[in-house]
mmCIF file as gemmi writes it, N, C-alpha and C atoms, coordinates in Angstrom:
data_model
loop_
_atom_site.group_PDB
_atom_site.id
_atom_site.type_symbol
_atom_site.label_atom_id
_atom_site.label_alt_id
_atom_site.label_comp_id
_atom_site.label_asym_id
_atom_site.label_entity_id
_atom_site.label_seq_id
_atom_site.pdbx_PDB_ins_code
_atom_site.Cartn_x
_atom_site.Cartn_y
_atom_site.Cartn_z
_atom_site.occupancy
_atom_site.B_iso_or_equiv
_atom_site.pdbx_formal_charge
_atom_site.auth_seq_id
_atom_site.auth_asym_id
_atom_site.pdbx_PDB_model_num
ATOM 1 N N . MET Axp A 1 ? 0.498 30.595 -16.199 1 0 ? 1 A 1
ATOM 2 C CA . MET Axp A 1 ? 0.678 29.324 -16.864 1 0 ? 1 A 1
ATOM 3 C C . MET Axp A 1 ? -0.395 29.204 -17.943 1 0 ? 1 A 1
ATOM 4 N N . THR Axp A 2 ? 0.025 28.839 -19.123 1 0 ? 2 A 1
ATOM 5 C CA . THR Axp A 2 ? -0.938 28.69 -20.207 1 0 ? 2 A 1
ATOM 6 C C . THR Axp A 2 ? -1.733 27.411 -20.019 1 0 ? 2 A 1
ATOM 7 N N . ASN Axp A 3 ? -2.88 27.362 -20.659 1 0 ? 3 A 1
ATOM 8 C CA . ASN Axp A 3 ? -3.741 26.191 -20.561 1 0 ? 3 A 1
ATOM 9 C C . ASN Axp A 3 ? -3.029 24.94 -21.071 1 0 ? 3 A 1
ATOM 10 N N . LYS Axp A 4 ? -2.241 25.097 -22.132 1 0 ? 4 A 1
ATOM 11 C CA . LYS Axp A 4 ? -1.517 23.956 -22.693 1 0 ? 4 A 1
ATOM 12 C C . LYS Axp A 4 ? -0.526 23.394 -21.67 1 0 ? 4 A 1
ATOM 13 N N . ASN Axp A 5 ? 0.205 24.275 -20.995 1 0 ? 5 A 1
ATOM 14 C CA . ASN Axp A 5 ? 1.144 23.826 -19.965 1 0 ? 5 A 1
ATOM 15 C C . ASN Axp A 5 ? 0.413 23.168 -18.802 1 0 ? 5 A 1
ATOM 16 N N . TYR Axp A 6 ? -0.698 23.745 -18.423 1 0 ? 6 A 1
ATOM 17 C CA . TYR Axp A 6 ? -1.506 23.215 -17.33 1 0 ? 6 A 1
ATOM 18 C C . TYR Axp A 6 ? -1.928 21.781 -17.632 1 0 ? 6 A 1
ATOM 19 N N . ILE Axp A 7 ? -2.444 21.558 -18.815 1 0 ? 7 A 1
ATOM 20 C CA . ILE Axp A 7 ? -2.886 20.217 -19.213 1 0 ? 7 A 1
ATOM 21 C C . ILE Axp A 7 ? -1.699 19.261 -19.259 1 0 ? 7 A 1
ATOM 22 N N . TYR Axp A 8 ? -0.568 19.746 -19.764 1 0 ? 8 A 1
ATOM 23 C CA . TYR Axp A 8 ? 0.637 18.913 -19.819 1 0 ? 8 A 1
ATOM 24 C C . TYR Axp A 8 ? 1.016 18.446 -18.413 1 0 ? 8 A 1
ATOM 25 N N . TYR Axp A 9 ? 1.026 19.357 -17.458 1 0 ? 9 A 1
ATOM 26 C CA . TYR Axp A 9 ? 1.421 19.003 -16.099 1 0 ? 9 A 1
ATOM 27 C C . TYR Axp A 9 ? 0.414 18.063 -15.44 1 0 ? 9 A 1
ATOM 28 N N . ILE Axp A 10 ? -0.843 18.281 -15.663 1 0 ? 10 A 1
ATOM 29 C CA . ILE Axp A 10 ? -1.866 17.375 -15.124 1 0 ? 10 A 1
ATOM 30 C C . ILE Axp A 10 ? -1.665 15.976 -15.691 1 0 ? 10 A 1
ATOM 31 N N . ASN Axp A 11 ? -1.455 15.878 -16.993 1 0 ? 11 A 1
ATOM 32 C CA . ASN Axp A 11 ? -1.239 14.57 -17.618 1 0 ? 11 A 1
ATOM 33 C C . ASN Axp A 11 ? 0.05 13.92 -17.133 1 0 ? 11 A 1
ATOM 34 N N . ASP Axp A 12 ? 1.074 14.716 -16.903 1 0 ? 12 A 1
ATOM 35 C CA . ASP Axp A 12 ? 2.333 14.189 -16.384 1 0 ? 12 A 1
ATOM 36 C C . ASP Axp A 12 ? 2.135 13.611 -14.98 1 0 ? 12 A 1
ATOM 37 N N . ILE Axp A 13 ? 1.391 14.31 -14.162 1 0 ? 13 A 1
ATOM 38 C CA . ILE Axp A 13 ? 1.097 13.816 -12.811 1 0 ? 13 A 1
ATOM 39 C C . ILE Axp A 13 ? 0.303 12.516 -12.892 1 0 ? 13 A 1
ATOM 40 N N . LYS Axp A 14 ? -0.686 12.455 -13.771 1 0 ? 14 A 1
ATOM 41 C CA . LYS Axp A 14 ? -1.48 11.233 -13.934 1 0 ? 14 A 1
ATOM 42 C C . LYS Axp A 14 ? -0.6 10.059 -14.341 1 0 ? 14 A 1
ATOM 43 N N . SER Axp A 15 ? 0.325 10.303 -15.244 1 0 ? 15 A 1
ATOM 44 C CA . SER Axp A 15 ? 1.231 9.252 -15.699 1 0 ? 15 A 1
ATOM 45 C C . SER Axp A 15 ? 2.101 8.74 -14.553 1 0 ? 15 A 1
ATOM 46 N N . LYS Axp A 16 ? 2.619 9.647 -13.775 1 0 ? 16 A 1
ATOM 47 C CA . LYS Axp A 16 ? 3.457 9.257 -12.64 1 0 ? 16 A 1
ATOM 48 C C . LYS Axp A 16 ? 2.636 8.503 -11.592 1 0 ? 16 A 1
ATOM 49 N N . LEU Axp A 17 ? 1.415 8.934 -11.377 1 0 ? 17 A 1
ATOM 50 C CA . LEU Axp A 17 ? 0.546 8.229 -10.429 1 0 ? 17 A 1
ATOM 51 C C . LEU Axp A 17 ? 0.237 6.818 -10.905 1 0 ? 17 A 1
ATOM 52 N N . SER Axp A 18 ? 0.079 6.642 -12.2 1 0 ? 18 A 1
ATOM 53 C CA . SER Axp A 18 ? -0.164 5.302 -12.739 1 0 ? 18 A 1
ATOM 54 C C . SER Axp A 18 ? 1.031 4.391 -12.482 1 0 ? 18 A 1
ATOM 55 N N . SER Axp A 19 ? 2.226 4.921 -12.616 1 0 ? 19 A 1
ATOM 56 C CA . SER Axp A 19 ? 3.431 4.139 -12.325 1 0 ? 19 A 1
ATOM 57 C C . SER Axp A 19 ? 3.491 3.77 -10.845 1 0 ? 19 A 1
ATOM 58 N N . ILE Axp A 20 ? 3.167 4.73 -10.003 1 0 ? 20 A 1
ATOM 59 C CA . ILE Axp A 20 ? 3.146 4.469 -8.564 1 0 ? 20 A 1
ATOM 60 C C . ILE Axp A 20 ? 2.091 3.421 -8.244 1 0 ? 20 A 1
ATOM 61 N N . GLU Axp A 21 ? 0.932 3.551 -8.857 1 0 ? 21 A 1
ATOM 62 C CA . GLU Axp A 21 ? -0.16 2.607 -8.62 1 0 ? 21 A 1
ATOM 63 C C . GLU Axp A 21 ? 0.258 1.186 -8.998 1 0 ? 21 A 1
ATOM 64 N N . THR Axp A 22 ? 0.975 1.044 -10.095 1 0 ? 22 A 1
ATOM 65 C CA . THR Axp A 22 ? 1.463 -0.268 -10.519 1 0 ? 22 A 1
ATOM 66 C C . THR Axp A 22 ? 2.41 -0.854 -9.475 1 0 ? 22 A 1
ATOM 67 N N . SER Axp A 23 ? 3.302 -0.041 -8.966 1 0 ? 23 A 1
ATOM 68 C CA . SER Axp A 23 ? 4.253 -0.5 -7.946 1 0 ? 23 A 1
ATOM 69 C C . SER Axp A 23 ? 3.54 -0.89 -6.653 1 0 ? 23 A 1
ATOM 70 N N . VAL Axp A 24 ? 2.567 -0.092 -6.267 1 0 ? 24 A 1
ATOM 71 C CA . VAL Axp A 24 ? 1.824 -0.38 -5.038 1 0 ? 24 A 1
ATOM 72 C C . VAL Axp A 24 ? 1.003 -1.66 -5.201 1 0 ? 24 A 1
ATOM 73 N N . THR Axp A 25 ? 0.438 -1.865 -6.374 1 0 ? 25 A 1
ATOM 74 C CA . THR Axp A 25 ? -0.321 -3.093 -6.636 1 0 ? 25 A 1
ATOM 75 C C . THR Axp A 25 ? 0.589 -4.314 -6.534 1 0 ? 25 A 1
ATOM 76 N N . GLU Axp A 26 ? 1.782 -4.2 -7.078 1 0 ? 26 A 1
ATOM 77 C CA . GLU Axp A 26 ? 2.745 -5.297 -6.978 1 0 ? 26 A 1
ATOM 78 C C . GLU Axp A 26 ? 3.141 -5.529 -5.525 1 0 ? 26 A 1
ATOM 79 N N . ALA Axp A 27 ? 3.374 -4.456 -4.794 1 0 ? 27 A 1
ATOM 80 C CA . ALA Axp A 27 ? 3.716 -4.58 -3.375 1 0 ? 27 A 1
ATOM 81 C C . ALA Axp A 27 ? 2.587 -5.268 -2.612 1 0 ? 27 A 1
ATOM 82 N N . HIS Axp A 28 ? 1.36 -4.942 -2.959 1 0 ? 28 A 1
ATOM 83 C CA . HIS Axp A 28 ? 0.202 -5.555 -2.308 1 0 ? 28 A 1
ATOM 84 C C . HIS Axp A 28 ? 0.192 -7.061 -2.532 1 0 ? 28 A 1
ATOM 85 N N . SER Axp A 29 ? 0.501 -7.47 -3.756 1 0 ? 29 A 1
ATOM 86 C CA . SER Axp A 29 ? 0.472 -8.903 -4.054 1 0 ? 29 A 1
ATOM 87 C C . SER Axp A 29 ? 1.589 -9.655 -3.328 1 0 ? 29 A 1
ATOM 88 N N . LEU Axp A 30 ? 2.669 -8.976 -2.985 1 0 ? 30 A 1
ATOM 89 C CA . LEU Axp A 30 ? 3.802 -9.617 -2.318 1 0 ? 30 A 1
ATOM 90 C C . LEU Axp A 30 ? 3.791 -9.44 -0.798 1 0 ? 30 A 1
ATOM 91 N N . ALA Axp A 31 ? 2.928 -8.592 -0.306 1 0 ? 31 A 1
ATOM 92 C CA . ALA Axp A 31 ? 2.929 -8.24 1.123 1 0 ? 31 A 1
ATOM 93 C C . ALA Axp A 31 ? 2.345 -9.349 1.989 1 0 ? 31 A 1
ATOM 94 N N . ASP Axp A 32 ? 2.781 -9.328 3.237 1 0 ? 32 A 1
ATOM 95 C CA . ASP Axp A 32 ? 2.178 -10.207 4.233 1 0 ? 32 A 1
ATOM 96 C C . ASP Axp A 32 ? 0.735 -9.777 4.457 1 0 ? 32 A 1
ATOM 97 N N . ILE Axp A 33 ? -0.078 -10.708 4.887 1 0 ? 33 A 1
ATOM 98 C CA . ILE Axp A 33 ? -1.499 -10.424 5.114 1 0 ? 33 A 1
ATOM 99 C C . ILE Axp A 33 ? -1.672 -9.272 6.104 1 0 ? 33 A 1
ATOM 100 N N . SER Axp A 34 ? -0.822 -9.205 7.104 1 0 ? 34 A 1
ATOM 101 C CA . SER Axp A 34 ? -0.953 -8.145 8.114 1 0 ? 34 A 1
ATOM 102 C C . SER Axp A 34 ? -0.663 -6.756 7.544 1 0 ? 34 A 1
ATOM 103 N N . ASP Axp A 35 ? 0.082 -6.688 6.45 1 0 ? 35 A 1
ATOM 104 C CA . ASP Axp A 35 ? 0.423 -5.398 5.84 1 0 ? 35 A 1
ATOM 105 C C . ASP Axp A 35 ? -0.557 -4.961 4.754 1 0 ? 35 A 1
ATOM 106 N N . LYS Axp A 36 ? -1.375 -5.878 4.277 1 0 ? 36 A 1
ATOM 107 C CA . LYS Axp A 36 ? -2.26 -5.573 3.151 1 0 ? 36 A 1
ATOM 108 C C . LYS Axp A 36 ? -3.246 -4.433 3.421 1 0 ? 36 A 1
ATOM 109 N N . PRO Axp A 37 ? -3.856 -4.331 4.604 1 0 ? 37 A 1
ATOM 110 C CA . PRO Axp A 37 ? -4.798 -3.218 4.828 1 0 ? 37 A 1
ATOM 111 C C . PRO Axp A 37 ? -4.164 -1.836 4.659 1 0 ? 37 A 1
ATOM 112 N N . GLU Axp A 38 ? -2.935 -1.688 5.113 1 0 ? 38 A 1
ATOM 113 C CA . GLU Axp A 38 ? -2.258 -0.398 4.977 1 0 ? 38 A 1
ATOM 114 C C . GLU Axp A 38 ? -1.995 -0.083 3.499 1 0 ? 38 A 1
ATOM 115 N N . ILE Axp A 39 ? -1.604 -1.091 2.748 1 0 ? 39 A 1
ATOM 116 C CA . ILE Axp A 39 ? -1.356 -0.9 1.313 1 0 ? 39 A 1
ATOM 117 C C . ILE Axp A 39 ? -2.668 -0.619 0.589 1 0 ? 39 A 1
ATOM 118 N N . GLU Axp A 40 ? -3.741 -1.293 0.99 1 0 ? 40 A 1
ATOM 119 C CA . GLU Axp A 40 ? -5.05 -1.051 0.373 1 0 ? 40 A 1
ATOM 120 C C . GLU Axp A 40 ? -5.516 0.382 0.62 1 0 ? 40 A 1
ATOM 121 N N . LYS Axp A 41 ? -5.229 0.913 1.809 1 0 ? 41 A 1
ATOM 122 C CA . LYS Axp A 41 ? -5.577 2.31 2.089 1 0 ? 41 A 1
ATOM 123 C C . LYS Axp A 41 ? -4.811 3.236 1.147 1 0 ? 41 A 1
ATOM 124 N N . LEU Axp A 42 ? -3.547 2.948 0.943 1 0 ? 42 A 1
ATOM 125 C CA . LEU Axp A 42 ? -2.738 3.736 0.016 1 0 ? 42 A 1
ATOM 126 C C . LEU Axp A 42 ? -3.309 3.653 -1.399 1 0 ? 42 A 1
ATOM 127 N N . MET Axp A 43 ? -3.771 2.478 -1.799 1 0 ? 43 A 1
ATOM 128 C CA . MET Axp A 43 ? -4.363 2.307 -3.128 1 0 ? 43 A 1
ATOM 129 C C . MET Axp A 43 ? -5.624 3.167 -3.276 1 0 ? 43 A 1
ATOM 130 N N . VAL Axp A 44 ? -6.427 3.221 -2.24 1 0 ? 44 A 1
ATOM 131 C CA . VAL Axp A 44 ? -7.634 4.046 -2.258 1 0 ? 44 A 1
ATOM 132 C C . VAL Axp A 44 ? -7.262 5.525 -2.347 1 0 ? 44 A 1
ATOM 133 N N . ASP Axp A 45 ? -6.245 5.928 -1.601 1 0 ? 45 A 1
ATOM 134 C CA . ASP Axp A 45 ? -5.797 7.326 -1.647 1 0 ? 45 A 1
ATOM 135 C C . ASP Axp A 45 ? -5.288 7.707 -3.035 1 0 ? 45 A 1
ATOM 136 N N . ILE Axp A 46 ? -4.549 6.814 -3.663 1 0 ? 46 A 1
ATOM 137 C CA . ILE Axp A 46 ? -4.044 7.078 -5.015 1 0 ? 46 A 1
ATOM 138 C C . ILE Axp A 46 ? -5.21 7.213 -5.985 1 0 ? 46 A 1
ATOM 139 N N . GLN Axp A 47 ? -6.183 6.326 -5.887 1 0 ? 47 A 1
ATOM 140 C CA . GLN Axp A 47 ? -7.34 6.386 -6.779 1 0 ? 47 A 1
ATOM 141 C C . GLN Axp A 47 ? -8.126 7.673 -6.559 1 0 ? 47 A 1
ATOM 142 N N . SER Axp A 48 ? -8.24 8.091 -5.325 1 0 ? 48 A 1
ATOM 143 C CA . SER Axp A 48 ? -8.934 9.342 -5.021 1 0 ? 48 A 1
ATOM 144 C C . SER Axp A 48 ? -8.221 10.528 -5.656 1 0 ? 48 A 1
ATOM 145 N N . LEU Axp A 49 ? -6.913 10.547 -5.561 1 0 ? 49 A 1
ATOM 146 C CA . LEU Axp A 49 ? -6.134 11.621 -6.18 1 0 ? 49 A 1
ATOM 147 C C . LEU Axp A 49 ? -6.293 11.606 -7.698 1 0 ? 49 A 1
ATOM 148 N N . LYS Axp A 50 ? -6.286 10.422 -8.298 1 0 ? 50 A 1
ATOM 149 C CA . LYS Axp A 50 ? -6.481 10.323 -9.749 1 0 ? 50 A 1
ATOM 150 C C . LYS Axp A 50 ? -7.866 10.831 -10.145 1 0 ? 50 A 1
ATOM 151 N N . ASN Axp A 51 ? -8.87 10.506 -9.35 1 0 ? 51 A 1
ATOM 152 C CA . ASN Axp A 51 ? -10.223 10.991 -9.634 1 0 ? 51 A 1
ATOM 153 C C . ASN Axp A 51 ? -10.287 12.513 -9.545 1 0 ? 51 A 1
ATOM 154 N N . THR Axp A 52 ? -9.63 13.071 -8.551 1 0 ? 52 A 1
ATOM 155 C CA . THR Axp A 52 ? -9.59 14.527 -8.414 1 0 ? 52 A 1
ATOM 156 C C . THR Axp A 52 ? -8.931 15.167 -9.628 1 0 ? 52 A 1
ATOM 157 N N . LEU Axp A 53 ? -7.826 14.601 -10.083 1 0 ? 53 A 1
ATOM 158 C CA . LEU Axp A 53 ? -7.151 15.133 -11.27 1 0 ? 53 A 1
ATOM 159 C C . LEU Axp A 53 ? -8.036 15.03 -12.51 1 0 ? 53 A 1
ATOM 160 N N . ASN Axp A 54 ? -8.794 13.948 -12.614 1 0 ? 54 A 1
ATOM 161 C CA . ASN Axp A 54 ? -9.709 13.8 -13.752 1 0 ? 54 A 1
ATOM 162 C C . ASN Axp A 54 ? -10.804 14.858 -13.726 1 0 ? 54 A 1
ATOM 163 N N . GLU Axp A 55 ? -11.257 15.215 -12.537 1 0 ? 55 A 1
ATOM 164 C CA . GLU Axp A 55 ? -12.277 16.257 -12.417 1 0 ? 55 A 1
ATOM 165 C C . GLU Axp A 55 ? -11.717 17.624 -12.801 1 0 ? 55 A 1
ATOM 166 N N . ILE Axp A 56 ? -10.466 17.86 -12.473 1 0 ? 56 A 1
ATOM 167 C CA . ILE Axp A 56 ? -9.82 19.134 -12.808 1 0 ? 56 A 1
ATOM 168 C C . ILE Axp A 56 ? -9.605 19.248 -14.305 1 0 ? 56 A 1
ATOM 169 N N . ASP Axp A 57 ? -9.188 18.151 -14.915 1 0 ? 57 A 1
ATOM 170 C CA . ASP Axp A 57 ? -8.816 18.131 -16.329 1 0 ? 57 A 1
ATOM 171 C C . ASP Axp A 57 ? -9.977 18.343 -17.208 1 0 ? 57 A 1
């Protein structure tokens, strides 16, 4: 895989993660209080993955 393709795929993944993050944030705002901790954990996991991708890039 060429470096250009590699960067393209990393950026594509970041873009998709941002869309997922937006949806999860909206779900968090609409969720019952009892469900919020589970959604918050998912938000932390998404942010961790984004940070890892930023380190790779």
